[in-house]
N, CA, C and O atoms as CSV, one atom per row, in Angstrom:
chain,resi,resn,atom,element,x,y,z
A,1,MET,N,N,0.872,-1.180,-0.037
A,1,MET,CA,C,0.004,0.001,0.000
A,1,MET,C,C,0.875,1.207,0.017
A,1,MET,O,O,1.779,1.327,0.844
A,2,GLN,N,N,0.608,2.118,-0.904
A,2,GLN,CA,C,1.343,3.375,-0.971
A,2,GLN,C,C,0.715,4.339,0.016
A,2,GLN,O,O,-0.496,4.557,-0.017
A,3,LEU,N,N,1.531,4.927,0.905
A,3,LEU,CA,C,0.983,5.809,1.922
A,3,LEU,C,C,1.029,7.228,1.401
A,3,LEU,O,O,2.028,7.710,0.866
A,4,ASN,N,N,-0.104,7.865,1.589
A,4,ASN,CA,C,-0.219,9.294,1.371
A,4,ASN,C,C,-1.230,9.857,2.345
A,4,ASN,O,O,-1.907,9.088,3.028
A,5,GLU,N,N,-1.354,11.141,2.433
A,5,GLU,CA,C,-2.278,11.687,3.402
A,5,GLU,C,C,-3.679,11.230,3.233
A,5,GLU,O,O,-4.371,10.955,4.213
A,6,LYS,N,N,-4.127,11.139,1.983
A,6,LYS,CA,C,-5.519,10.704,1.712
A,6,LYS,C,C,-5.777,9.318,2.233
A,6,LYS,O,O,-6.822,9.081,2.839
A,7,THR,N,N,-4.858,8.384,2.022
A,7,THR,CA,C,-5.059,7.010,2.479
A,7,THR,C,C,-4.996,6.921,3.965
A,7,THR,O,O,-5.701,6.117,4.576
A,8,LEU,N,N,-4.137,7.761,4.582
A,8,LEU,CA,C,-4.015,7.809,6.029
A,8,LEU,C,C,-5.336,8.286,6.639
A,8,LEU,O,O,-5.839,7.691,7.592
A,9,CYS,N,N,-5.887,9.358,6.083
A,9,CYS,CA,C,-7.153,9.843,6.598
A,9,CYS,C,C,-8.284,8.897,6.441
A,9,CYS,O,O,-9.152,8.798,7.308
A,10,GLN,N,N,-8.287,8.170,5.304
A,10,GLN,CA,C,-9.289,7.135,5.084
A,10,GLN,C,C,-9.219,6.002,6.100
A,10,GLN,O,O,-10.230,5.477,6.566
A,11,LYS,N,N,-7.914,5.634,6.437
A,11,LYS,CA,C,-7.708,4.576,7.427
A,11,LYS,C,C,-8.200,5.030,8.819
A,11,LYS,O,O,-8.768,4.239,9.573
A,12,ILE,N,N,-7.975,6.305,9.141
A,12,ILE,CA,C,-8.410,6.830,10.403
A,12,ILE,C,C,-9.907,6.768,10.462
A,12,ILE,O,O,-10.461,6.359,11.482
A,13,ARG,N,N,-10.591,7.159,9.402
A,13,ARG,CA,C,-12.069,7.057,9.415
A,13,ARG,C,C,-12.515,5.630,9.520
A,13,ARG,O,O,-13.414,5.319,10.300
A,14,TRP,N,N,-11.903,4.744,8.745
A,14,TRP,CA,C,-12.249,3.362,8.708
A,14,TRP,C,C,-12.087,2.738,10.139
A,14,TRP,O,O,-12.954,2.016,10.631
A,15,LEU,N,N,-10.981,3.050,10.736
A,15,LEU,CA,C,-10.731,2.483,12.102
A,15,LEU,C,C,-11.749,3.093,13.103
A,15,LEU,O,O,-12.246,2.364,13.961
A,16,ARG,N,N,-12.059,4.349,13.024
A,16,ARG,CA,C,-13.072,4.971,13.863
A,16,ARG,C,C,-14.389,4.218,13.730
A,16,ARG,O,O,-15.008,3.855,14.731
A,17,GLU,N,N,-14.816,3.984,12.493
A,17,GLU,CA,C,-16.050,3.268,12.262
A,17,GLU,C,C,-15.990,1.850,12.781
A,17,GLU,O,O,-16.952,1.370,13.381
A,18,PHE,N,N,-14.856,1.156,12.560
A,18,PHE,CA,C,-14.628,-0.186,13.003
A,18,PHE,C,C,-14.806,-0.258,14.536
A,18,PHE,O,O,-15.430,-1.187,15.048
A,19,ARG,N,N,-14.264,0.710,15.242
A,19,ARG,CA,C,-14.289,0.751,16.657
A,19,ARG,C,C,-15.677,1.189,17.196
A,19,ARG,O,O,-15.968,1.074,18.386
A,20,GLY,N,N,-16.512,1.694,16.269
A,20,GLY,CA,C,-17.854,2.080,16.689
A,20,GLY,C,C,-17.928,3.462,17.319
A,20,GLY,O,O,-18.861,3.786,18.054
A,21,TYR,N,N,-16.895,4.282,17.002
A,21,TYR,CA,C,-16.893,5.681,17.588
A,21,TYR,C,C,-17.462,6.628,16.566
A,21,TYR,O,O,-17.321,6.455,15.355
A,22,THR,N,N,-18.115,7.643,17.109
A,22,THR,CA,C,-18.656,8.724,16.253
A,22,THR,C,C,-17.541,9.792,16.094
A,22,THR,O,O,-16.551,9.820,16.826
A,23,GLN,N,N,-17.771,10.667,15.087
A,23,GLN,CA,C,-16.851,11.787,14.929
A,23,GLN,C,C,-16.913,12.694,16.157
A,23,GLN,O,O,-15.894,13.242,16.577
A,24,LYS,N,N,-18.069,12.847,16.713
A,24,LYS,CA,C,-18.191,13.720,17.926
A,24,LYS,C,C,-17.403,13.144,19.062
A,24,LYS,O,O,-16.723,13.896,19.759
A,25,GLN,N,N,-17.453,11.861,19.290
A,25,GLN,CA,C,-16.650,11.241,20.359
A,25,GLN,C,C,-15.159,11.471,20.107
A,25,GLN,O,O,-14.432,11.857,21.023
A,26,MET,N,N,-14.709,11.245,18.908
A,26,MET,CA,C,-13.283,11.431,18.560
A,26,MET,C,C,-12.911,12.907,18.809
A,26,MET,O,O,-11.867,13.211,19.386
A,27,ALA,N,N,-13.785,13.799,18.363
A,27,ALA,CA,C,-13.493,15.236,18.513
A,27,ALA,C,C,-13.355,15.594,19.976
A,27,ALA,O,O,-12.451,16.341,20.352
A,28,ASP,N,N,-14.224,15.079,20.791
A,28,ASP,CA,C,-14.184,15.334,22.231
A,28,ASP,C,C,-12.902,14.777,22.813
A,28,ASP,O,O,-12.277,15.459,23.626
A,29,TRP,N,N,-12.469,13.576,22.446
A,29,TRP,CA,C,-11.327,12.953,23.030
A,29,TRP,C,C,-9.995,13.672,22.664
A,29,TRP,O,O,-9.017,13.647,23.411
A,30,VAL,N,N,-10.022,14.309,21.475
A,30,VAL,CA,C,-8.792,15.039,21.082
A,30,VAL,C,C,-8.987,16.562,21.236
A,30,VAL,O,O,-8.176,17.343,20.738
A,31,HIS,N,N,-9.994,16.951,21.883
A,31,HIS,CA,C,-10.252,18.377,22.245
A,31,HIS,C,C,-10.345,19.251,20.965
A,31,HIS,O,O,-9.686,20.283,20.837
A,32,LEU,N,N,-11.182,18.787,20.050
A,32,LEU,CA,C,-11.503,19.555,18.832
A,32,LEU,C,C,-13.000,19.684,18.682
A,32,LEU,O,O,-13.761,18.954,19.317
A,33,SER,N,N,-13.427,20.616,17.837
A,33,SER,CA,C,-14.832,20.639,17.497
A,33,SER,C,C,-15.134,19.462,16.535
A,33,SER,O,O,-14.217,18.972,15.876
A,34,PRO,N,N,-16.350,19.020,16.448
A,34,PRO,CA,C,-16.665,17.993,15.481
A,34,PRO,C,C,-16.305,18.392,14.051
A,34,PRO,O,O,-15.861,17.539,13.283
A,35,ARG,N,N,-16.478,19.631,13.675
A,35,ARG,CA,C,-16.115,20.076,12.316
A,35,ARG,C,C,-14.591,20.014,12.116
A,35,ARG,O,O,-14.124,19.575,11.065
A,36,ALA,N,N,-13.842,20.439,13.086
A,36,ALA,CA,C,-12.346,20.374,12.979
A,36,ALA,C,C,-11.891,18.915,12.837
A,36,ALA,O,O,-10.997,18.608,12.049
A,37,TYR,N,N,-12.536,18.001,13.632
A,37,TYR,CA,C,-12.198,16.591,13.515
A,37,TYR,C,C,-12.581,16.061,12.147
A,37,TYR,O,O,-11.802,15.317,11.550
A,38,SER,N,N,-13.731,16.406,11.632
A,38,SER,CA,C,-14.182,15.976,10.381
A,38,SER,C,C,-13.160,16.363,9.259
A,38,SER,O,O,-12.922,15.596,8.326
A,39,LYS,N,N,-12.584,17.553,9.390
A,39,LYS,CA,C,-11.644,17.982,8.411
A,39,LYS,C,C,-10.427,17.144,8.400
A,39,LYS,O,O,-9.765,17.047,7.367
A,40,ILE,N,N,-10.076,16.500,9.547
A,40,ILE,CA,C,-8.943,15.596,9.581
A,40,ILE,C,C,-9.272,14.362,8.714
A,40,ILE,O,O,-8.471,13.956,7.872
A,41,GLU,N,N,-10.436,13.790,8.929
A,41,GLU,CA,C,-10.865,12.598,8.131
A,41,GLU,C,C,-10.994,12.877,6.681
A,41,GLU,O,O,-10.788,11.983,5.861
A,42,GLN,N,N,-11.334,14.107,6.320
A,42,GLN,CA,C,-11.460,14.498,4.920
A,42,GLN,C,C,-10.157,14.882,4.277
A,42,GLN,O,O,-10.099,15.115,3.069
A,43,GLY,N,N,-9.092,14.951,5.082
A,43,GLY,CA,C,-7.781,15.346,4.539
A,43,GLY,C,C,-7.633,16.804,4.346
A,43,GLY,O,O,-6.701,17.245,3.674
A,44,GLU,N,N,-8.550,17.608,4.929
A,44,GLU,CA,C,-8.455,19.077,4.762
A,44,GLU,C,C,-7.527,19.708,5.791
A,44,GLU,O,O,-7.086,20.844,5.615
A,45,THR,N,N,-7.227,18.982,6.864
A,45,THR,CA,C,-6.345,19.468,7.903
A,45,THR,C,C,-5.150,18.558,8.037
A,45,THR,O,O,-5.282,17.343,8.180
A,46,LYS,N,N,-3.977,19.169,7.987
A,46,LYS,CA,C,-2.768,18.352,8.115
A,46,LYS,C,C,-2.638,17.862,9.567
A,46,LYS,O,O,-2.907,18.594,10.519
A,47,LEU,N,N,-2.207,16.571,9.697
A,47,LEU,CA,C,-2.050,15.969,10.993
A,47,LEU,C,C,-0.623,16.280,11.507
A,47,LEU,O,O,0.374,16.150,10.797
A,48,SER,N,N,-0.595,16.696,12.775
A,48,SER,CA,C,0.678,16.838,13.450
A,48,SER,C,C,1.089,15.465,13.972
A,48,SER,O,O,0.273,14.552,14.103
A,49,VAL,N,N,2.374,15.352,14.264
A,49,VAL,CA,C,2.854,14.072,14.856
A,49,VAL,C,C,2.142,13.790,16.190
A,49,VAL,O,O,1.789,12.651,16.492
A,50,ARG,N,N,1.949,14.825,16.952
A,50,ARG,CA,C,1.289,14.671,18.281
A,50,ARG,C,C,-0.164,14.156,18.053
A,50,ARG,O,O,-0.615,13.226,18.721
A,51,ARG,N,N,-0.858,14.775,17.114
A,51,ARG,CA,C,-2.281,14.360,16.835
A,51,ARG,C,C,-2.293,12.904,16.309
A,51,ARG,O,O,-3.175,12.127,16.677
A,52,LEU,N,N,-1.365,12.553,15.493
A,52,LEU,CA,C,-1.269,11.205,14.969
A,52,LEU,C,C,-1.152,10.204,16.041
A,52,LEU,O,O,-1.837,9.181,16.031
A,53,PHE,N,N,-0.251,10.491,17.019
A,53,PHE,CA,C,-0.115,9.617,18.151
A,53,PHE,C,C,-1.372,9.523,19.031
A,53,PHE,O,O,-1.751,8.451,19.504
A,54,GLU,N,N,-1.985,10.665,19.224
A,54,GLU,CA,C,-3.302,10.670,19.965
A,54,GLU,C,C,-4.352,9.796,19.289
A,54,GLU,O,O,-5.018,8.982,19.929
A,55,LEU,N,N,-4.479,9.985,18.002
A,55,LEU,CA,C,-5.553,9.228,17.266
A,55,LEU,C,C,-5.224,7.732,17.307
A,55,LEU,O,O,-6.112,6.911,17.539
A,56,ALA,N,N,-3.973,7.377,17.087
A,56,ALA,CA,C,-3.570,5.982,17.135
A,56,ALA,C,C,-3.912,5.371,18.506
A,56,ALA,O,O,-4.441,4.263,18.587
A,57,GLU,N,N,-3.609,6.093,19.547
A,57,GLU,CA,C,-3.939,5.551,20.929
A,57,GLU,C,C,-5.395,5.377,21.100
A,57,GLU,O,O,-5.830,4.351,21.623
A,58,ILE,N,N,-6.193,6.346,20.680
A,58,ILE,CA,C,-7.688,6.229,20.808
A,58,ILE,C,C,-8.186,5.026,19.983
A,58,ILE,O,O,-9.054,4.271,20.421
A,59,LEU,N,N,-7.618,4.874,18.795
A,59,LEU,CA,C,-8.074,3.856,17.903
A,59,LEU,C,C,-7.461,2.432,18.202
A,59,LEU,O,O,-7.743,1.444,17.524
A,60,GLU,N,N,-6.620,2.414,19.251
A,60,GLU,CA,C,-6.030,1.195,19.765
A,60,GLU,C,C,-5.157,0.480,18.751
A,60,GLU,O,O,-5.181,-0.746,18.649
A,61,VAL,N,N,-4.378,1.266,17.993
A,61,VAL,CA,C,-3.347,0.712,17.119
A,61,VAL,C,C,-2.084,1.491,17.374
A,61,VAL,O,O,-2.106,2.576,17.955
A,62,SER,N,N,-0.985,0.923,16.930
A,62,SER,CA,C,0.261,1.705,17.008
A,62,SER,C,C,0.358,2.650,15.806
A,62,SER,O,O,-0.313,2.447,14.794
A,63,VAL,N,N,1.202,3.686,15.927
A,63,VAL,CA,C,1.385,4.595,14.792
A,63,VAL,C,C,1.946,3.782,13.625
A,63,VAL,O,O,1.577,3.994,12.470
A,64,HIS,N,N,2.826,2.869,13.940
A,64,HIS,CA,C,3.424,2.036,12.871
A,64,HIS,C,C,2.294,1.266,12.137
A,64,HIS,O,O,2.280,1.255,10.907
A,65,GLU,N,N,1.392,0.653,12.829
A,65,GLU,CA,C,0.257,-0.055,12.192
A,65,GLU,C,C,-0.590,0.875,11.367
A,65,GLU,O,O,-1.026,0.542,10.265
A,66,LEU,N,N,-0.813,2.036,11.915
A,66,LEU,CA,C,-1.657,3.045,11.241
A,66,LEU,C,C,-1.001,3.492,9.899
A,66,LEU,O,O,-1.673,3.692,8.887
A,67,LEU,N,N,0.322,3.635,9.952
A,67,LEU,CA,C,1.065,4.148,8.771
A,67,LEU,C,C,1.292,3.081,7.739
A,67,LEU,O,O,1.232,3.363,6.542
A,68,ILE,N,N,1.558,1.829,8.171
A,68,ILE,CA,C,2.044,0.802,7.303
A,68,ILE,C,C,0.967,-0.189,6.841
A,68,ILE,O,O,0.949,-0.570,5.671
A,69,LEU,N,N,0.111,-0.591,7.704
A,69,LEU,CA,C,-0.827,-1.665,7.346
A,69,LEU,C,C,-2.059,-1.122,6.601
A,69,LEU,O,O,-2.520,-0.003,6.825
A,70,ASP,N,N,-2.558,-1.980,5.706
A,70,ASP,CA,C,-3.810,-1.604,5.061
A,70,ASP,C,C,-4.981,-2.102,5.877
A,70,ASP,O,O,-4.791,-2.772,6.892
A,71,GLU,N,N,-6.190,-1.785,5.447
A,71,GLU,CA,C,-7.386,-2.121,6.253
A,71,GLU,C,C,-7.526,-3.625,6.433
A,71,GLU,O,O,-7.932,-4.064,7.509
A,72,GLU,N,N,-7.213,-4.422,5.439
A,72,GLU,CA,C,-7.286,-5.890,5.612
A,72,GLU,C,C,-6.353,-6.380,6.665
A,72,GLU,O,O,-6.730,-7.214,7.488
A,73,GLU,N,N,-5.131,-5.881,6.666
A,73,GLU,CA,C,-4.146,-6.302,7.691
A,73,GLU,C,C,-4.545,-5.855,9.091
A,73,GLU,O,O,-4.386,-6.589,10.066
A,74,LEU,N,N,-5.071,-4.628,9.169
A,74,LEU,CA,C,-5.597,-4.080,10.478
A,74,LEU,C,C,-6.716,-4.960,10.961
A,74,LEU,O,O,-6.752,-5.328,12.135
A,75,LEU,N,N,-7.646,-5.311,10.067
A,75,LEU,CA,C,-8.753,-6.143,10.433
A,75,LEU,C,C,-8.289,-7.519,10.930
A,75,LEU,O,O,-8.803,-8.014,11.932
A,76,ARG,N,N,-7.363,-8.113,10.269
A,76,ARG,CA,C,-6.839,-9.403,10.741
A,76,ARG,C,C,-6.270,-9.296,12.130
A,76,ARG,O,O,-6.476,-10.183,12.958
A,77,LEU,N,N,-5.520,-8.171,12.410
A,77,LEU,CA,C,-4.895,-8.007,13.729
A,77,LEU,C,C,-5.848,-7.683,14.846
A,77,LEU,O,O,-5.661,-8.129,15.979
A,78,HIS,N,N,-6.911,-6.880,14.529
A,78,HIS,CA,C,-7.713,-6.315,15.552
A,78,HIS,C,C,-9.191,-6.740,15.548
A,78,HIS,O,O,-9.988,-6.167,16.290
A,79,TRP,N,N,-9.548,-7.674,14.777
A,79,TRP,CA,C,-10.968,-8.092,14.652
A,79,TRP,C,C,-11.490,-8.528,16.000
A,79,TRP,O,O,-12.595,-8.120,16.356
A,80,ASN,N,N,-10.804,-9.298,16.752
A,80,ASN,CA,C,-11.240,-9.833,18.041
A,80,ASN,C,C,-11.408,-8.717,19.077
A,80,ASN,O,O,-12.026,-8.947,20.116
A,81,GLU,N,N,-10.873,-7.511,18.823
A,81,GLU,CA,C,-10.951,-6.413,19.808
A,81,GLU,C,C,-12.041,-5.405,19.462
A,81,GLU,O,O,-12.322,-4.484,20.229
A,82,GLY,N,N,-12.655,-5.600,18.280
A,82,GLY,CA,C,-13.618,-4.609,17.845
A,82,GLY,C,C,-14.935,-4.784,18.605
A,82,GLY,O,O,-15.116,-5.744,19.354
A,83,PRO,N,N,-15.843,-3.835,18.395
A,83,PRO,CA,C,-17.159,-3.896,19.029
A,83,PRO,C,C,-17.937,-5.041,18.464
A,83,PRO,O,O,-17.665,-5.469,17.342
A,84,ILE,N,N,-18.901,-5.559,19.198
A,84,ILE,CA,C,-19.766,-6.582,18.687
A,84,ILE,C,C,-20.652,-5.965,17.638
A,84,ILE,O,O,-21.353,-5.000,17.943
A,85,PRO,N,N,-20.663,-6.473,16.397
A,85,PRO,CA,C,-21.438,-5.875,15.337
A,85,PRO,C,C,-22.924,-5.856,15.654
A,85,PRO,O,O,-23.436,-6.750,16.327
A,86,GLN,N,N,-23.593,-4.862,15.179
A,86,GLN,CA,C,-25.025,-4.723,15.467
A,86,GLN,C,C,-25.722,-5.956,14.893
A,86,GLN,O,O,-25.441,-6.397,13.779
A,87,GLY,N,N,-26.628,-6.485,15.684
A,87,GLY,CA,C,-27.347,-7.695,15.211
A,87,GLY,C,C,-26.730,-8.988,15.711
A,87,GLY,O,O,-27.363,-10.040,15.627
A,88,ALA,N,N,-25.522,-8.939,16.225
A,88,ALA,CA,C,-24.912,-10.166,16.806
A,88,ALA,C,C,-25.301,-10.187,18.292
A,88,ALA,O,O,-24.584,-9.682,19.155
A,89,GLU,N,N,-26.439,-10.777,18.543
A,89,GLU,CA,C,-27.072,-10.695,19.848
A,89,GLU,C,C,-26.392,-11.625,20.863
A,89,GLU,O,O,-26.505,-11.416,22.071
A,90,ASN,N,N,-25.716,-12.606,20.389
A,90,ASN,CA,C,-25.062,-13.531,21.358
A,90,ASN,C,C,-23.641,-13.854,20.860
A,90,ASN,O,O,-23.261,-13.558,19.727
A,91,ARG,N,N,-22.905,-14.457,21.746
A,91,ARG,CA,C,-21.500,-14.829,21.446
A,91,ARG,C,C,-21.437,-15.784,20.251
A,91,ARG,O,O,-20.548,-15.668,19.409
A,92,GLY,N,N,-22.372,-16.719,20.181
A,92,GLY,CA,C,-22.346,-17.679,19.075
A,92,GLY,C,C,-22.431,-16.962,17.694
A,92,GLY,O,O,-21.666,-17.277,16.782
A,93,GLU,N,N,-23.326,-16.043,17.566
A,93,GLU,CA,C,-23.464,-15.296,16.348
A,93,GLU,C,C,-22.132,-14.536,16.010
A,93,GLU,O,O,-21.689,-14.512,14.861
A,94,LEU,N,N,-21.518,-13.922,17.063
A,94,LEU,CA,C,-20.314,-13.213,16.863
A,94,LEU,C,C,-19.226,-14.177,16.369
A,94,LEU,O,O,-18.498,-13.838,15.436
A,95,MET,N,N,-19.102,-15.319,16.944
A,95,MET,CA,C,-18.131,-16.295,16.501
A,95,MET,C,C,-18.350,-16.731,15.092
A,95,MET,O,O,-17.392,-16.906,14.339
A,96,GLU,N,N,-19.619,-16.915,14.703
A,96,GLU,CA,C,-19.895,-17.295,13.365
A,96,GLU,C,C,-19.492,-16.182,12.377
A,96,GLU,O,O,-18.953,-16.459,11.305
A,97,LEU,N,N,-19.757,-14.943,12.750
A,97,LEU,CA,C,-19.351,-13.783,11.918
A,97,LEU,C,C,-17.855,-13.721,11.730
A,97,LEU,O,O,-17.360,-13.435,10.640
A,98,ARG,N,N,-17.112,-14.003,12.847
A,98,ARG,CA,C,-15.675,-13.983,12.737
A,98,ARG,C,C,-15.168,-15.119,11.920
A,98,ARG,O,O,-14.195,-14.934,11.189
A,99,GLN,N,N,-15.752,-16.280,11.986
A,99,GLN,CA,C,-15.294,-17.382,11.160
A,99,GLN,C,C,-15.584,-17.092,9.670
A,99,GLN,O,O,-14.768,-17.413,8.806
A,100,LEU,N,N,-16.704,-16.508,9.389
A,100,LEU,CA,C,-17.038,-16.118,8.020
A,100,LEU,C,C,-16.022,-15.084,7.520
A,100,LEU,O,O,-15.530,-15.195,6.397
A,101,LEU,N,N,-15.719,-14.125,8.311
A,101,LEU,CA,C,-14.743,-13.120,7.916
A,101,LEU,C,C,-13.381,-13.763,7.602
A,101,LEU,O,O,-12.748,-13.453,6.593
A,102,ASN,N,N,-12.957,-14.651,8.481
A,102,ASN,CA,C,-11.699,-15.338,8.254
A,102,ASN,C,C,-11.689,-16.141,6.978
A,102,ASN,O,O,-10.690,-16.160,6.260
A,103,ARG,N,N,-12.808,-16.815,6.683
A,103,ARG,CA,C,-12.876,-17.538,5.432
A,103,ARG,C,C,-12.850,-16.612,4.192
A,103,ARG,O,O,-12.242,-16.935,3.171
A,104,LEU,N,N,-13.539,-15.432,4.318
A,104,LEU,CA,C,-13.529,-14.495,3.265
A,104,LEU,C,C,-12.129,-13.918,3.025
A,104,LEU,O,O,-11.681,-13.792,1.885
A,105,LEU,N,N,-11.451,-13.571,4.125
A,105,LEU,CA,C,-10.111,-13.034,3.995
A,105,LEU,C,C,-9.148,-14.005,3.392
A,105,LEU,O,O,-8.333,-13.652,2.539
A,106,SER,N,N,-9.248,-15.268,3.851
A,106,SER,CA,C,-8.314,-16.303,3.353
A,106,SER,C,C,-8.595,-16.658,1.897
A,106,SER,O,O,-7.734,-17.215,1.215
A,107,SER,N,N,-9.812,-16.335,1.413
A,107,SER,CA,C,-10.088,-16.639,-0.005
A,107,SER,C,C,-9.707,-15.523,-0.915
A,107,SER,O,O,-9.915,-15.599,-2.125
A,108,GLY,N,N,-9.143,-14.471,-0.343
A,108,GLY,CA,C,-8.724,-13.340,-1.193
A,108,GLY,C,C,-9.731,-12.186,-1.242
A,108,GLY,O,O,-9.481,-11.182,-1.909
A,109,PHE,N,N,-10.818,-12.312,-0.573
A,109,PHE,CA,C,-11.811,-11.215,-0.504
A,109,PHE,C,C,-11.210,-10.081,0.336
A,109,PHE,O,O,-10.954,-10.263,1.526
A,110,ASN,N,N,-10.988,-8.925,-0.271
A,110,ASN,CA,C,-10.314,-7.864,0.486
A,110,ASN,C,C,-11.020,-6.529,0.497
A,110,ASN,O,O,-10.468,-5.540,0.980
A,111,LYS,N,N,-12.203,-6.484,-0.016
A,111,LYS,CA,C,-12.916,-5.190,0.019
A,111,LYS,C,C,-14.188,-5.380,0.839
A,111,LYS,O,O,-15.113,-6.067,0.407
A,112,LEU,N,N,-14.232,-4.779,2.002
A,112,LEU,CA,C,-15.398,-4.941,2.858
A,112,LEU,C,C,-16.380,-3.801,2.576
A,112,LEU,O,O,-17.444,-3.737,3.191
């Protein structure tokens, strides 16, 4: 994966959604207005190193993972730590979803 600001901002948004966080929550946690935070995800605001470390910590990934890994690799590493998907009312359903995901990823399916 070629890293540029646009792909980094897309990964930040993807990870936020994966973790089940809203833009408002993220904005509150990094002491920004929701609009200012939204501009980060849209690539309209340059990320400082300090802000990058803050976001990585909130999103529960290392800065290295955020910069280097693509969404599929991040999903493989962090799937078991994510929120229970909506509709997975019990642990059995969650395990079935995770098994399905693993089968899809191992078969080369990489666009979620």
